[in-house]
C-alpha positions in Angstrom: 8.4 -10.2 3.7 9.3 -13.4 3.9 10.0 -15.9 1.4 7.2 -17.3 -1.1 6.8 -19.7 -4.1 5.6 -17.9 -7.5 2.6 -19.2 -8.2 1.1 -19.1 -11.9 -0.6 -15.7 -12.6 -4.5 -15.8 -12.5 -6.3 -15.8 -15.5 -8.4 -12.3 -14.5 -5.0 -10.7 -14.3 -4.0 -12.0 -18.1 -7.3 -10.3 -19.3 -5.9 -6.8 -17.9 -5.1 -4.5 -21.0 -1.7 -3.4 -21.9 -0.5 -0.3 -20.1 -0.5 2.1 -23.1 -4.5 1.5 -23.4 -4.9 3.1 -19.6 -6.1 6.7 -18.6 -6.0 8.5 -21.5 -8.8 11.0 -21.1 -7.9 14.2 -21.7 -8.4 16.7 -18.4 -11.6 18.7 -18.5 -13.1 15.9 -21.1 -14.6 13.3 -18.5 -16.1 13.0 -15.4 -14.7 12.3 -11.7 -13.3 8.9 -11.6 -12.1 5.7 -9.6 -8.6 4.7 -11.0 -6.1 1.6 -9.4 -2.7 1.3 -10.1 -1.9 -2.4 -8.2 1.4 -4.3 -8.2 2.9 -7.6 -6.9 6.3 -8.4 -7.5 7.4 -12.0 -7.3 11.1 -11.6 -7.9 13.5 -14.5 -8.3 15.6 -16.7 -6.9 16.3 -16.0 -3.1 14.0 -13.2 -3.3 11.1 -15.3 -4.4 7.6 -14.3 -3.2 4.5 -16.1 -3.7 1.7 -14.6 -2.6 2.2 -11.1 -4.1 -0.4 -12.0 -6.6 -3.1 -13.2 -5.1 -2.6 -10.2 -2.9 -3.1 -8.0 -6.1 -5.9 -10.5 -7.2 -7.6 -9.7 -3.4 -7.3 -6.3 -3.9 -8.7 -5.9 -7.3 -11.7 -7.4 -6.8 -12.2 -5.6 -3.5 -11.9 -2.1 -5.8 -14.5 -3.8 -8.0 -17.2 -5.1 -5.6 -16.9 -3.3 -2.7 -16.0 0.6 -4.1 -17.2 0.6 -7.8 -14.4 0.4 -9.4 -14.5 0.0 -13.2 -12.3 -3.2 -14.3 -10.8 -0.8 -17.0 -9.5 1.5 -14.8 -7.3 -0.8 -13.0 -4.0 -1.3 -14.2 -2.2 -4.5 -12.8 1.5 -5.1 -12.9 2.9 -8.5 -12.2 5.8 -10.8 -13.0 7.9 -9.5 -15.8 5.7 -6.1 -16.0 7.1 -4.8 -12.3 10.2 -3.4 -13.7 11.3 -0.1 -12.0 10.8 1.7 -15.5 7.3 0.6 -15.7 6.1 0.9 -12.3 7.5 4.5 -12.1 5.8 5.3 -15.6 2.6 3.9 -14.1 3.0 6.0 -10.8 3.0 9.1 -13.2 0.2 7.7 -15.5 -2.1 7.2 -12.0 -1.8 11.0 -11.1 -1.5 12.4 -14.4 -4.5 14.6 -15.2 -6.1 14.2 -12.2 -9.1 16.5 -11.5 -11.5 17.5 -8.7 -13.5 14.2 -7.4 -11.0 11.5 -8.4 -10.3 8.9 -5.7 -7.1 6.9 -7.1 -5.5 3.7 -5.4 -1.7 2.8 -5.3 -1.2 -0.8 -4.4 2.0 -2.6 -3.7 3.1 -5.6 -2.3 6.6 -7.0 -2.6 9.9 -6.4 -0.4 10.9 -3.3 1.2 13.9 -2.5 2.4 15.2 1.1 4.6 18.7 2.6 4.0 20.6 5.8 5.8 19.7 9.2 4.5 22.1 11.0 3.5 19.5 14.3 2.3 19.0 15.2 6.1 15.2 14.8 5.3 14.1 11.6 7.6 13.4 12.0 11.0 14.4 8.2 11.7 17.7 8.8 9.3 16.6 6.1 6.9 14.8 6.5 3.4 12.1 3.6 3.3 12.2 1.7 -0.1 10.0 -1.1 -2.3 11.5 -2.8 -4.8 11.3 -3.3 -8.1 11.8 -6.8 -10.1 15.2 -5.9 -11.5 16.0 -3.5 -8.4 19.3 -5.3 -8.1 20.1 -3.9 -11.4 17.8 -0.9 -12.2 17.5 0.5 -8.1 14.7 0.8 -5.4 12.2 3.5 -5.5 12.8 5.8 -2.5 10.0 7.4 -0.4 11.2 10.9 -2.0 10.6 9.4 -4.9 7.6 8.1 -4.1 6.6 11.5 -2.8 7.2 12.9 -5.9 5.5 10.8 -8.5 1.8 10.7 -6.7 2.1 13.0 -3.6 3.0 16.0 -5.1 0.4 16.6 -8.2 -2.6 15.7 -6.2 -4.8 18.9 -7.1 -7.7 20.2 -5.0 -10.4 17.7 -4.2 -8.0 14.8 -5.4 -8.0 11.8 -2.9 -5.5 9.5 -2.8 -5.0 6.4 -0.9 -1.8 4.1 -0.6 -1.6 0.7 0.9 1.8 -0.9 0.9 2.4 -4.1 2.1 5.8 -4.4 2.8 8.3 -4.8 5.0 9.8 -1.2 6.4 6.7 0.5 5.2 5.3 2.8 7.5 6.4 6.5 6.1 6.8 5.1 2.6 5.0 8.0 1.0 6.8 10.6 3.5 3.8 12.0 4.4 3.7 14.7 6.9 1.7 13.4 9.5 1.7 9.6 11.2 -1.4 8.5 13.5 -0.6 7.3 16.8 -3.0 4.4 17.5 -2.4 4.2 21.5 -2.4 8.0 22.0 -5.1 8.5 19.5 -3.3 10.8 18.0 -1.4 12.8 15.1 2.1 12.9 14.8 4.3 15.4 12.9 6.5 13.7 10.7 7.7 16.5 8.4 11.5 16.8 7.2 13.4 18.0 10.4 15.0 20.2 7.7 12.2 22.1 6.7 13.8 22.1 3.2 12.0 18.9 1.3 8.9 19.6 0.1 6.5 17.0 1.2 2.8 17.9 0.4 0.4 17.9 -2.2 -0.5 20.7 -4.6 -4.2 20.6 -2.4 -5.0 17.1 -2.7 -5.4 14.4 0.2 -2.8 11.2 0.2 -3.5 8.7 2.8 -1.2 5.7 3.5 -2.1 2.4 5.2 1.1 0.4 5.2 1.9 -3.2 6.7 4.0 -2.0 9.5 6.1 0.6 11.0 9.6 1.9 9.6 11.7 -0.4 11.8 9.1 -3.6 11.5 9.1 -6.3 8.8 6.2 -7.7 7.3 4.4 -11.3 7.8 3.3 -13.1 4.6 1.2 -16.3 6.0 -0.8 -19.4 4.5 -2.8 -19.5 8.1 -5.8 -17.4 7.0 -6.5 -19.7 3.6 -4.5 -22.6 1.3 -2.7 -19.7 -0.1 -0.1 -17.1 0.5 -1.3 -13.9 1.4 0.6 -10.8 2.7 -1.0 -10.4 6.4 -2.0 -7.0 6.1 -3.5 -7.7 2.9 -5.7 -10.3 4.0 -7.1 -9.0 7.2 -8.0 -5.7 5.6 -9.7 -7.4 2.6 -11.3 -9.5 5.4 -12.3 -6.6 7.5 -13.7 -4.2 5.1 -16.0 -6.5 3.9 -17.4 -7.7 7.0 -17.7 -3.9 8.2 -18.9 -1.8 5.5 -19.0 1.9 5.9 -16.4 1.8 8.7 -14.4 4.3 9.8 -10.6 5.0 9.5 -10.1 4.3 13.2 -12.5 1.3 13.4 -10.1 -0.1 10.8 -6.9 0.5 12.8 -8.6 -0.9 15.8 -10.1 -4.1 14.3 -6.5 -5.3 12.1 -5.1 -4.8 16.0 -7.9 -6.6 17.5 -7.3 -9.4 14.8 -3.7 -9.4 14.7 -3.9 -9.6 19.4 -6.4 -12.8 18.5 -3.8 -14.0 16.7 -1.3 -13.8 19.1 -3.6 -14.6 21.9 -4.4 -17.9 20.3 -7.9 -17.1 20.4 -8.5 -17.5 16.5 -6.5 -19.2 15.2 -4.5 -23.3 16.1 -1.8 -22.7 17.9 1.1 -24.2 15.2 -0.7 -21.0 13.1 0.0 -19.0 15.7 3.7 -19.9 15.9 4.2 -20.3 12.1 2.6 -16.2 12.0 4.0 -14.3 14.6 6.1 -16.7 17.3 4.1 -15.4 19.9 4.8 -11.5 19.6 3.2 -9.2 17.2 5.4 -8.8 14.3 4.0 -5.5 12.8 1.9 -2.6 14.0 -0.1 -1.3 10.7 0.1 2.1 10.6 -2.0 4.8 8.9 -0.5 8.1 7.3 -1.7 11.4 6.0 -1.0 14.7 3.8 -3.1 15.8 6.6 -5.0 14.9 9.8 -8.5 14.3 10.1 -10.6 12.6 12.8 -10.0 8.8 12.0 -13.6 8.0 13.9 -15.4 10.3 11.9 -14.0 9.6 8.6 -15.8 6.7 6.8 -13.0 4.5 5.2 -13.9 4.9 1.1 -11.6 3.9 -2.0 
C-alpha cells in the first residue's frame, strides 16, 4: 500500500478489552453470534502507513451500526498489538469453537507482499502474504497459513467474511473460487497439485480483496481530510448508501465509483491524478470457498 504517516490512535479504540477477554464462551453454551477481528498495521520508518487505524475505525462503526455487531465481540489490533504472534493467536481465537449460525469477520489493513511459491500449490506461482508490524524479524503470514487458520475450521452453517485492504491480496485466503466480474462467472482457483487442502469444514468463506494478486492497492486522502484505503472507504460508503445490496451489486458499484474517479466525473482532476494517474490501479475481487449467485445473495456480515 502507498506510504502513510502514523496518526494518533482514536480514543474509541483505546477502550477495547484486552485480547484475553475475548471469545471465552464454550461450545454449546451460547447462541449464534457475530464476531470480528479488525487489524490495522501502521509499521515504522520507511514502511509507515497512516490510514490503517482510520480504516479499522470505519469498519468497526459499520459492523456495529449497520450489521448489529456488539462492541464486546469486536477485537481490534493496532500499533504494538499487531505482531505476528498476536495476529495469529487472534485469528485462531476468531474461529475457535465456532458453531452453526455464527457470522465472523476478519479485516486487515496494511502491507501485502507476494513471494515465489516453492510448494506447487499456487496457480500463479506466487504466495500472497500479509505483513505484521514485526514482519522483518518474525516473518509474514502467508495465504497458506491464513487458509489453515481461519478457513479450515469453519463448520457447517458458519460464515466468514474476510476484507483485506492490502497490495497483492486477491487470493490471500487461498479460496478455491474467484469471481470474474467482467465474464459474470466463477473461475477455479484450486491448487494445481490437487494435494493441498484449501476447503472449509462445511462452512462458507468469502473474501473481498482490494486488488488482484499482481496489483497494488491504493490509499488516499482524496475522499476526506484523513487517509483511508480505497477499498475500505468505498465499500463502507456503498454499504451505508445502499443497504440490502447483493454481492454483485457491491462489485459493480465499487467498479462504478472507481470509473468515476478515472474519468474525472466525480472528483476534481487533481484528485484523479493524485490517486489513479489516469488509470485504474486496482481491481477489487471476491473469492469464495464455494460458488454462489452473486446477484441473488445479499451482502450481509
